N, C-alpha and C positions, 0 to 999 in steps of 0.2 A: 258577259263579265266585263268589268270597266276596262282592261287593257283593249279588247275588241272595240269598246267606243271610242277610244282614246286615239287609236290607231287609225280607224276609219275617219275619224272627224279631223285628223291631221291631214290625212292625202286628200281629202274633201276640200280644206284649206288651202293647200299647195296648189289643188288644180283650180280652185276657185281663183286664186289671186294670180296665176298664169292667165287665165283667160280675160281676166280684168285689163291686164296689164298689156297684152297684145291688142285687145280692142279690133276694131274692124270686123271682117266677117268670122275670124276666128270665136270672138266672144258671141255674135250673131249666131252661131252654130251651137254655142255652148248655151245660151239662153233658149234657143229652138228645142234642143234636147230636153232641158229642163221642162219647158212648157210642155212638150209631148208626156212626158212621163207622170208630172202632176195632174195634167188633166186627166189621163187614163186611171190615175187613183181616185180623182174627184168623181170621175164617172162610174167606179166602183162601187163607191160608196151611195153614190144613187141607185145604182142596180140593186144593193142590198135592202134598200126602201121600196122596192118593187118600182121604180119610175125608169121609163125608158126615153132618154133623150136621143137627140141626133149626134151619136156620138162621132162616128166618121167625119160627117159633114164639120162639127164644130171643130175637132181637131184640123181638118184642113184649112179652114178659115182662120184658126189661129195662127197657123204656120206661115199662112199669106201676111196675116197682120205683122210677126216679127219680121219678115223678109222688109216689109214696106216701111218698117220704122228705120231700117238700113240705107234703103235706096232712096226712099222720099218721105221723111217724115210727116210732112204738111199733109201727107195722103193717108194718115194712119186713121184718121176719124172717119172720112168719108168710107173707107174701107170696113169699119166696124159697122157703120150703118147699113152698107148694102148687104155684107156677109150676114149680119143678123137678120136681116128682111129675108135672105135666101135661105137660112136655119128655119124660119117660121114656114116659108112656102113649103120647105121639104116636109116638115112634119104635118102640115095641114093635108097635104095631096099624099102622102103614103096608104096605103092599103088599109091598116090600121087605125082606126079613131084616136088621135092625139089626145092627151089630157093636158088641163091647165098645168099639171106638175111637169110633164115631159116638155113643154115648152118654156117655161120659166127655169128649170134646169139648165138647158141646153144655153139659153141665153146667160144665164148665170156663168156659167161654165167657159162662154166667150170673154164675159168680163171679166171676170176673177182670174181665170186661168190663161187667157191670152191677151187682152188689150192691155191691164194692168203690168202685167209684166213687160210686156213691150217698151214699156217707158224707161227701162233699164238699157236698152239699146240705145233708144234717143239721147238719154243722159251721158253714157258712155261715148255717143259718139261726138259731143261738143268738140269740135276745133281738131277732132282726130284727122281729117283730110289735111290739114296745114301741118302736122307733126308725124304723118305717115313715112316709117322709113323700111317699111319690110312689105311684102308682095300681100294682098288682099286686103290692104289699109290697113297692113298692122302697124304697129309701135314696138320700140324697144329703148328703154332709157339708155341713151348715150351721152348726156349732160343734165343740166340742172333743169331744163325747160320742159316740162310735162304738159300734155292737154288738158285743158280745164276740165274736161268729161271726166279723164281719169282720176284726177286729184279730187273732185267733187264726189265721184263713184267711192272712191277709197274711204272718204271721210264718212260717207252715208253707211258705209259697211261698218267701220269702225264705231258709230255710234249705236247701230243694230247689235254689235258683238257687245258692246259695254252695257247696253240695255238688257240684253238677255242673261250675260252672265253675272251682271252685279243684281238682278233680281233674283236669279238662281240662289247662288250664294248667300246672300243678305237677309232671303226670306226664309231659306232652312235654317239658318242661326238666330234670325230674331222674329221672324214673321209668326204673328198672331192672329191678326184679324183677316178672314177670308174675304177674298177680292169678291168672287163670283161662283156660283153654283156650276157654272157651266166648266170651269175648271178648279175641283177643291183644293188642290195642293198649292194654287197662287194666292199670296198675301197681300194685303195693302202695303204692308211694310216694304215687300221686295218690290212691288210695282213703283212704289214713290223713289226707292234708291234706285232701281234700275232706271228709271226716266231721269233721274240725276244724275247718273253718270253717263248716260248719254248726252247731255246738257256740259258736262264737263271736257268729253271730248270733241264736242262742236266747238266749244269756246276755244280750244288748243287748236283744233282745225283752222279756226278763224283768223288767228293769229299767224299762221303759216300761208294763208290765201291773202293775207291782207284785207281782211274784210272787219267793218267794225264788229265790235267785242259782243255786242247783242245779237248780230245777226246769227252768229255761233251758237250762243245761247238758243236763239228761236230755233235755228235747224236741229239742235240736241233734242231739244224739246217735244218738237213735230215728230222727228225721227222717233224717239222713243214712246211717245202715246201710241204711232200707228203700228209699230211694231207688237204692241201690246194688243192691239185691236185685232189685228193680223192673226196671231198666235190663238186668240180668244175664238175669232171666227172659224178657225181650222178645228179648235176642240169642240164648237158648238156640233160641228157637221160630223165630227166622230162619234161625239156623244147621241146624235138623234141617229146615228147608222148602229150604235151598239158594238163600236169596236174600240180597241186602246190605240192602234196606231193604224194610218192609211195605207200604208204596206211594209213591206221588209226588205225593201231594196238595199238600205243603208244597213250593214251589222252595227247592232247596239242603239241604233238610230230609228228604226223605224222606215218609214216612206220618204219620198222627195216632199211631199207637202208637209210632214212632219218635222223636217229641216228649214224648208224654205217660205212657211207660212209669214213669219215677221217680215219678209223683202216684199210680199204682195202691194199692201198698201203703200209702203214708203216709197216706192219707186216714182211715181206721177207727182207726189208731194214734193219730192227731192229735186225734180226737174224741173217743174215751175216755180219753186223756190229760186233755182239759180238763173231762170231764163226770165222770169218776171220780177221778183221781189229785189235780187240783188242788182240789176242794171238802174233800179229806180233810185238806189241809194249809191250807186258806185259814181 
């Protein structure tokens, strides 16, 4: 029923905004929970295909990745390399002979379901220690100054929402050209409008962040495209597994992956955008 979808979506939005605003270990706990639930759904899709990945080991390594992204972000890549190697060792030396699909699915699960989402923790953590006014490195607005990580995270979320909502409604109203066989309901017209809406939000955000106008346009363009690719990637996995939704956790929406797919590829792009590109032109 539509009202179930609306209510559950509104509750999820309020919870997400609370997590993002507080930051610190509260946000890390939220991302950790999303990673755990999302990976469980991902591995369920793999099991449907008869693949037997290193589920538990990958789940543990991914949680370590999220924790390290908070404590020592510079060590995230070494942990990824060591964790990926450990997963391979586990599969190679278990009693049952592992297949290429088992290993590949495990490593993709670590990268897609653990490493990429950990960039949200790194992005939100920018300047958090300087502005922390609550326990557990938390923050709550008490004036005009906000951590850069909070502002950019909210801006990136806004770009994703504009892209998803714009593509959905414009595609339903005016879409005629099919975008991909992976997701038959998506249209070229909807995708173009969604990316354009993301660019508009990015431009508005650039004004408030005192960035050059073109930087906001660039962030919106990049986020809109990455959001679409994330959506199509998850649709491809569901299509291959022969299921409509990745799970039934969120009433009216499906599983965690069904709602969070647009956020997977956008996190590292937004992080490196603000840490590498913005300083060059600032």
